N, C-alpha and C positions, 0 to 999 in steps of 0.2 A: 448892713450892721453885719459881725460876723461874728456867725456863733458859734459857741464855744464844742470840738471836735465829739465833746463827749455825749453832747444833746443824740448827735445820728443813733445811738443806744437807747434812748426814751420812749420807748413805747408810748400805748392807748389803748383806754380800754373800745372796742366797737361798740360794746353797749352801748356806749349814749347814741354812739351815727345809730343801733336802734330804734332808742328813743324817737330822735324824729325822728324819722319816718312813722313812727308808729303815733307821734302826736301829726303828724304831714297828713296822714290817712283820717285822723279821727276829724280832725280839722271840716274834714270834707263827707261827714256823716258814714263812715264806715265805722261798723262793729269790731274792732280790734279784742283778738286776746294776744299782750303781750311777752314773748318768749327773753326779750333784755335784759334790760334791769333787774337784780333782785331785787323788786317790789311785793310787798304784802298787798293783798286785794281789798284792804280796810285804811279807815285813815289812825291819824294819831288817838290814839282814847281822852274822852274830856275831864278826867281826873289830869291829868296831867300838862296837857295845854295850859287847865284853872293852875294850876300849881308855879309853871310858869311864869304866869302873867302876874302871881302876884306877887314872884317872884321878881320882874323889873319892876313894879306897884313899888316895893320895897328898898330899891335901886342897888341890887345885884347886878351892876352895873361895870362896876370897878375890876381893874385888877385881880387876879387872882395867885397863889401856889402855883408854881411851871409844871409840878407834878399832877393838879385840880385839889380841890372844894377836900381839906378834910375826910368833912361829910360826906359827901359822894367820896372818897376814897377806902371810908372804911363800910359802906353800905356795900362795895363792889368787893372788897378782901370778905366783910359775910356771903356774899352769895355763891360770890366764887367756893371756898371754904364747905362751904354746905353743898355742894350742887358737885365736886369735882370729889372731896371729901378728902380735903388736902388742909392742912393749917395755911394760911395767909393774914397777913396785913397787912393795913394801912400802904408802910411804906414799902408797900412790891409793887403798888397800883401808880400807875404813869395813867391818867386818862390823855386822851389825844382826840383830834376834831375827825372822826372819823378813826375804820381801822384799817388804811391806808397807811397810817406812819409809823401804825409797829411795825408793821410788814419793815418799812427805808431803815425809819430811826436803827433795827434788829440786824437788817444786812448791814448797814454802814459799820457800827460799834465793832461783826466779830467776823466781818468777811470781808478779807485781802485778794486785791485783784491776782486772779488767778487762782484763787481758791478753786472750790467748786460745791454748787450747791442743788439737793436734787428735788423737784421739785413734779406736783401732780401735771398728768397732762392726757384729759382734758384740763384743764383748770381753770383758776384766776389768772385773767392773762399781769394783772402788774406784779407775780413772785417774778416772769419770766426778765419783765422789762428792766426791775430792779434790782438782778441779779447781773444783769449785762449792763447798765449802767457805770453798776462800782468797777466794773472793768473783769467782775468775777466770773468761770462757765459756768452756762446751766443746761442740766443733765435731768433731761425728762423723765417722770415712770410712768407707762401706763397707766390708764383707770380700764379697766379689764369690763364687760361686759357680761362674759361668764363667770366673773367674780364677784355678781349684783355691784358688779362697778364702782370695784374696788380695788388696790394691789395688790400683786405677786412680790414677797417676799421676798420668797429668792432669787425672783429678776432684780430687788431690790438690791440685795446685798450682794448680788454681780458687775453694779453699775458703782459699789463704793470702792474709793482707792485711797491712799495714802492721802489729798490733794482736799476730799470731801470733808469737810466740817459744819455742812447743818443741811437736814432735814428738813423740805416740809409737808407737812399732813395740812389735811383737810378735810373733817370728818364730822358731820356730814358735809360731802360733797354738796362744788359749786360747781358745772350747773347738772348733775347726774343725780344727787340725792343719794348716791353712795356713802352707805355708813364701814366707817373698816373697821373688825369684828373686834372683840377682847381679846382672840389669841395670838391675831396678827397685830395688834397691838404691842402684847407683849413677845412676843419675836423683833418685834422693831427695838422693844425698851433695849433688849439686849445686846442688840448688832451696834445703838446708840451707846453704851456703855462699853461694852470690847475695843471700840475703835475712836472712842471720844468726839463724838455729834453731838451739834444741839441741835434740837428738833424745836419748831414753829410748829404751835399747832393751833392755826384757822380752827375754829370752835367757837364762830360768828351766827350759826347756823342751830346749836348743838341744843334745842328751845324744840324744833320742828320738826318731829319727827314723826310716822304716825304710823311706823313698822319696828317694831325692835326695839335696841335699847342704848343710849348715846355714852358712849365708856370713853373720861379722857384720858390719853396714856401720861399726865401728870401725876393721874394716882397711882401708880405702877412705883414701889418701892423702888427707891433711888432715883426717880426720875426725874422729882418735880426739881432737883437742880440743875438740871440742864433740861429742862421742859422753859419756852415760852407762850404763855397764854396772848394769844387776841382774841378779843370778843369786843360786844358790843349793844346796845341799845336800837338799830336801827334794824335788825330783822324781828325780831320775838314784837318789840311796840312799837311795831312802822316807824319808826322817826329815819324813816336814811337820811333829810332835808334837814337836821338839826344836827348832823355831821356831831352825835355822840360815842368817842369805841374807848375803849383803852389793854393794858398790856400787864401781863402781869409775869415779873420777871424775880426773879429766886435772891432774895438777897446773900448767898451762897454761890452767884454765877458771877463768870469772872469783871466786878465792877463793873456792871453796867452800869447801873442804877447811878452812880453820880453824873456820870458822864449823858444817860439820857436829860439828868433834872439841868443838864448847860446847853444840851440839845435847844431841846424847847426852850422857844423863845420868847421874851415878855410881849411879842407880835401875835404872836397864837393862844398868850395868857387867855384873853377874853373872850376865847370862844372856852373856854372849861366854866364859866356858867350855866 
C-alpha cells in the first residue's frame, strides 16, 4: 500500500516515545520523574468524574451539534470573557477533541501552500508538523533563556515577509514555562495589525503560573478579531485523557466559523459529550 506523498511531511510528538520509556522503567520498579508529556501530577477531581458518570447514566451518549453542546459553549464563552477581559459569545466557541484540532483547523483553513507561519522554537512539535503538512513554510522564532524564555520582538519583526500569514504564540510556553510580557504582546499586536497577520494564541497553560501574570494578546484593542485562542481542560483540570479542547474564533475573522463547523464531521461529534 503506497502512502500519499504528503505523509512524509507529517511529524510526530516524541514525548509519547519518552512516555513509553518512562512507563517501561516504572514497570521495572524505578522511581521516575517524567519530563515528557505535559501531564499534571494529580488525578481529575472527583466532582468532574462524578458529573461525567451521571451524564452517561442520563444517556448523554448520542450525537450533538458539531461545534459542541450549547451549554458547554456558553460556559466556555463566560470563562474566556472573564479571564481574557473580552466579550465572547457561545457562537464563537468550537469544542474539539483535544487542542491539536484547533491548530490543524486554523492552519488548514487560513494557510495556503507557500505561505509562511512563524512558530516558537523550542516549542510544541505539532506546530511545525502541521505547517509542513499543508505545504507552507515553517519559520522558527527562537525562545531565549536570557529573556526569561520569551522571544525577541525585534528578531520576530525581521522574520516577517509579505508571505507571513500567521504567528503562533504559546504563553505560558511549552516546554520552558516562559511568559511573554505584556509590553512584548503589545509590540507583537502592532506588527500583526501592520502586516495583516493572524495570531494563533496557544493559551492551554494560562492557569498554571507561579510567578508573574498571564496576559492574552486577544485583550489588546484591535486584536480579538485577528486572534484565535486555543485552550482546553486538560492542563488546568488534569483531564488530558478526556480530550476536551476548544478554540475561540471571532465572528469578524475571515468566515472561518462556518468552515470549521463543516470540518467538524459527525464522526467527531460524540467526543464533545
